[in-house]
N, C-alpha and C positions, 0 to 999 in steps of 0.2 A: 492751643499748643498741640494737641492730639492730631487735629486735622492737618496741621502743617507738617507733621512727621509722616503722614500717610502718603503725601504727594511724591517725595523723592523715592519711596519704596515701590510706588506704582510704575514710575519711570524705569526703574532698574528691571522690573518684571517685564515691561513692554520691550526693552532693549534685548534682554536675553531671549525673549520669545521670537522676536524678528530674526535674531541671529540664528537661532535653531531652525526656524522654518526655511530660511534661505540656504542652510547648509545640509538639510536632511537629504535632498536628492543626491548629493555628492557621495553619500555613504554606500550607494549601490555599486555592485562590481561591474565596471564598465566593460571588462573583458568578456563577460558572460552574455551570450545571446538570449534575449528575452524570448520566452515561449508563450505564445497566446493560444489558449485551449478553446476549442469549440466543440461542445458536446451535442451530437446529433440527436440524442434522446431527451435533451433539455426542451421541455414544452415552451419555455419562455424565449428560445432562440439563442441567446448568448448572455453569459453571466456579465453583469455591469463591471465586476471587478476585472475581467479580461479586457473590457473596453478601455478601463482606466490604465491597465498595463500598456495598451497601445498608445493612449494619450500621453503617457510619460516619455515615449520615445522621441528623440530629437530628429530633426531632418537628416537624412543620410544614415541613421542608425539601423543596424540589421536586427530582424527578428525572425523567429520561425512560427508557422502556423501548425498546430497540432489538432487533428480531428479525431475525437474519441467516439467509441461505439459505432464503428464502421468495420464490417467484416472484410478485410483486405484479402482473405482467402477466396472470397467470392467476387469481389469488386476490385477493378482498377480505378484508382483515385487520382485525380489531377486537381491542381489549384492554379487559377490565373487571376491576375488583378491588374490594376491600372499601372502598376510600377514595373512588374516583371512577370514573365510567364514561367511557372515552375512546373509545367507538366512533365511527368515522368512515366516511363513505361515499366511496368513490373512484369516478372515472369508470367507467361500466359499458360503454362502447362500445370498449374497447381491443381486443376480440376481433373486431371487424368486419374481418376479414382482407381485404386487397385482393388481387384476382386481376391480378397484374402481367403475367401472360401475355396478358391482354386488351388491354393498352395498350403492349405493345412493338411497335416499328415493323417494317414489312416493305417493303423498298425494291425492289419489283419493277421500278420504273422504271429503277433503275441497271442491273440485270441485263440489261434489254432493250437497252442501248446499250454494254454493256461491250466487246463485240467491236469495235464502231467506235472507242471511245475507246482501245483498246489500240493501234491503228494510228496514232493522233496522236503527234507528236513534241513533246516539251517543249524549249523553247529557253531559254538562259540569259540572253539580252539581252531588253530590254523591247520586245515587238512588239504590245503591247496597244493598245486603242482610243485610249488617251490620246495615242498618237503620231500619230493620224489625225484628220481631220474629214471630213465628208461631201464637201466640195469637193475635198479632196486625194486621195481614193481614187476615182479614175475610170478609170485605165488598168489593162490586164490584169496588168501587173507589180505595181502597187500593190495591187490586189485580191488577188493571189496571196500577197503578203507579209502583207496584213491578215488574210486567212483563216488563214494559218499561225500568226499570233499568237493568234487566237481559239481555234484547236485546242489550242495550248499551254496557253493559260488554262483551257480546258475540261478538259484532262487533269489539271491540278493541282486544279481544283474537284472533279472526280470523286474523286480520292484523299482530298481533305479531307472531303467528304461521307461517303464510305466509313468513313473513320476516326471521324468524329463519330457515324455510325450505331453502330459498334461500341462506342464510349464510352457512348452512350445505353442500349443493350442492357445494358452492364455496370453502369450506375447502377441500372437496375431489377432486375437479377439480384442485386446486392449488397443492395438494400433487401429483396427477397424472402428472401435468406438471413438477414438481420438478424431479420426477422419470424419465420422459422422457428425460429431459435435461442431465441426468447422463448417458444415454445409447448411447451417441455419443462420438466418440473418441476425438473430439475437443470441446472446450467450445463454448457456445452460438450458436450452430448450430440450435437448435429448440427454440431459445429465450435465453434471458440472464439468466445465471446460478443464482440460488438464493444465497443470502448472508446467513451467519450464523444466522443472526437476523431474517431473513425471515422464516427460518426453525423453530426457536424457537417460533416465533410468532404463526405459523401454529399449533404447538403442543399445545400452551396455548389456542388458539381459540377453539379447539375441546372440551376441558373441560369447558370453558366458555359457549359455546353454550348448552352443555348438562345441565349445572347448570340452565341456563336461561329457558330451555324447561321443566325441572323438576318443577320449580317454577310456570310456566304457568299452567302445568297440575295439580299441588296441589290446585291452586286457582280454576280451573274449576271444579275439583271433589268436593271441598267443596261447591261451589255455586250450583252444581247439586244436591247434598244430600239435601241441605236446600230447593231447588226448589221442589224436589219430596216430601218432608215433608209437604210443604205448599199446594202442589197440592192434596195429599192424604187427608189433613184436609178439603180442600174446594172443594173436587171433584164434589160434588152435585151442588154447586152453579156455578162452572164453566161450567158443563154440560148444564145448563139452559141458559148460556149467550153465544151467538154465537161468539162474538168477543174474549171473554176470552178463549173459547174453542179453537179457531184458533190459538190465541197467545201461549197457553200452548203447542199445538202440535208442532208449529214451534220451541219454545225454547227447547222442549225435543229432537227434531230431531237434532237441531244445536249443542246442548251440547254433545250429544252422538257422533256426527261426530268430534267435536273439541277434545274430550278426546281421541278418536281412532287415530286422526291425531297426537296428542301428543305422544301417545304410539308408533306409527310408527317412529316418529323421534327419540324417545329414544332408539328404537330398533336399528336404524342406527348407533347410538352412543354407542353401547353396549361395554362392557369390551373386548369381543372377537374382535370386529372390531377395537377397539382402539389398541389392540396388533398389529394388521396387519398394521394399519395406522402409529403408532409410529415406528414400525420396519423399514418401508420404510423411514420415515423421518430421523431416527437416522442413517441409513446407508448412506443417501444423506449427512447429517451433517458431518459425519466422513470422507467423501471423497471429500468434496468441494474444498479443496486446490489444487486439481490436481497435487499433488506432493507426493513424497516418501522419507522418511529420514531414513537412515540406522542406525544401532546401532553404538556406538563408534568403530572406527577402529584405530589401532596403526600403525604408520609408522615405518617400519624397513628397506625397500629396497630403494635404490636411485631412482629407476624408478618403479612406481606402476602400475601394469596391472590389470584393473577391468573388470569383466565380468558382464554385466547387462542383465538380462533375464526378459521378459514380457510374461506371460502366461495367456490366456483367462480364466476367472473363470468359464464361462459357455461353455460346449463343443458344445451346440447347438446355440451359438451366431454367428457362421460363421465369427469369428474373427481369424486373423492369429497371431500366436505367434512369436516373434523375439528376437534376442539377438545381443549385440554388445560388442566389446572389446575396452576399452580406455586405452591408455598408457599415463600416465602423466610424461612428462620429468622432470628431476631433476633440471635443471638449465636453466636460461634465457641466451642464448649465446650472444645475441646483442639486441640492442634497438634503436629506433628513438624517438625523442621527442622534445618539445619546453620548454625551461626553462627561468626563469627570476631570477634576483639576482642584486647584487652590485659589482662594480668594483673600483679599485684604480689605479691611474697612476700619473706620474708626471704632474705638472701644468706648462704649458709653457707660460702662460700669465703674464704680469706685469702691474701694475696700475701706472699711472702718473698723477701728478699734474703740473699745469703751474705756474711759479713764475715770477713775474715782478721785474726788477731792473733797475737802471739808471747808465750808465757808459759814461763819458765824454759828459754829456748832452744828451745822447741818451737812449731811453727806449728799453731795451732788454728783451727777454723772455727765461727763462730756463725751462727744464723739471726736475721735482723732482720725482724720483722713490719711490713709497710707498711700504709698507709691503704687501705682498701677501701670500696666503697659498701655501705651497710647494707641496701639492698633490690635485689632483682633484678626487672627489667622485661622482659616478654616478649610474645609474640603466641601466641594459641591458636585452635584450630579444634575446636568441640564439636558433638556431636549432642545435640539437646535435645527433651525431651517436656514439655509444660506443660498444665495444667488451669487454666481461668478461675476467679478468685476474686472478681471484682468489677470496679469502675471507680474511676478517680480523674480528676475533671474531664473526664468523657466519654471518657476513654482506657481501653481494656480492660487488665486486670491479670491476669497469669497467674502461678501458682507452678509452677516448673519444676525438673527433674532434668537433668543433663548429664554427659556424660564425653567425653574426647577426648585430643588431644595438644597440647603447647605447645612453644615453641622460645624460649630465652632470647636477649635482644638484648644481646650482650656481644662482647668481642674474639674469643672462641670461641663459636660456637653450640652450644648443648647441648639435647638433646631432653628433654621432660617428659611424664609421664602425669598426667592431671587428672581429678578427679570432684568435683561440687559440685551446689549447689542455690541458689535465689534467686528473684527476681521478674523478670517480663518485662512490658514495656509496649508497646502499639501494636496496630494492626489488621493490615493486610497486611505491613508491615515492623515489626520488633520490636527493642526495646532491652532488653539483659539486664544485670542486676546480680546477681552470684552469689558465693558463698563456698564453700570446700571444701578438699580435700587435694590437694597436688601431690607426686608421687614424683620425686625429683631425683637426678641424677648430678652430682657436683662433685669438684674436685680438693682433696686434703688432703695434709699432710706425712707421709711414710712413717715408720712406727715404728722403722725401721732407723736413724734419726737422732735425736739429741737437740737440744734448742734451743741448747745451748751445749757447747763443748768437743769437737767432732768433730775427730779426728786426720787424717782424710783429706777431700780436697775433695768435698763432696756432688754426686752427679750423679743425674739423674732422681729427684729426692727427692719429687716429687709423684705420688700415686697416686689412682685413681678410688675414690669412696665413694658411698653412696646415703643418702638421708634423706627423710622425709615431713614436709612443711611445710604450713602453712596458707596460703591465697591469697585475694585478692579480685580480681574480674575485671569488666570492662565490655566487653560485646560487643553485636553487632548482627546482625540477620538481614534480608536483602532478598529478597523473593520475586519472581521474575521472571515 
């Protein structure tokens, strides 16, 4: 009876397995162009998973070829194959390296007044020109207070310009570093390659620094104009006071130096230099991926032969050009893998209860057989090898052999040894339907007891036994 119940269940599993295998390829997004990746640093040539992606393409379907670990900043990449030529010309001026050393600022004007500014005292309250007008600054006391405020402003402006000068130098050094990292064949030889956000930040920093320096210069020019107006109005009084005369001379010298230093920095951040600066960073930004993606290619041939050519952009770069031919086979002829799944087999176990009765004044014990499931359901893990035998609805079909271990899903877990054969469906991931033999351990009643009439209460009446049964299994393999 149990064996008869196993057969319909096995057919149900086979039916659903075939249905799943045939419909699986239809779940892919037909509107998305498949991307086949070739890593030039892969010592094995091309990943088998990428070949399977190509194999899954139908005739006439489009795909893209992506080449990883190629420095497109240094090399012009082209791809040609039997189906279509997708050679493309990329900009040839990326290697016009900018000499950033020639546009870095040199603030000699700051150095010339650094000793003077060092003696200036910064004040916390506002003693700037805004608190005075020409008519109110006429006495020696008001002039002294006014000059003290200017010195405080000059000291802070000196520090701001010096900081901005450091920032400008850092911006150019960073851009030069970005450029240098892109002139090596491999990533991270001269330090970590920048991220796209790093490059975007550097471009933004250029304009931010220029805006800040323009603001500083505008404030300095305004204060200097007001200072010269006050000095001209009170020139006679200042000439008579030794301290005011010395202070005014220092302020005039410092403000002229600060304005000139601001002009120097603004010159370094000119529109012309920004053009050079941004051209380099945009070139870096466009080639950070170290990869090349072809135009869409249509598959027509069963075996696609692709010619990949890399030519140095700069003839003076002393780089060798090279090319290679890749033939992508059409089919996966065989496979090895480890699968997991479910199996169904006959259940050899019986459950018993002990019943007590009295006969002729004597207590006897009988075994009562309980209802048990006719089939055993379990999980298995199998090592499988398969060879391709054809296709069903564009789905590869393989005949495979497998062996492994199983575990029954019952109140008590019991190990199983399994070996079988069957069909596998799918490309990268595969669905297995197989049948074979399972070596089973199960509990059975000890021969030390009889079904009826035992004179002593049976204890530990179940013992282990083994049996070889047939099984049907549905499994799957997911290749990561």
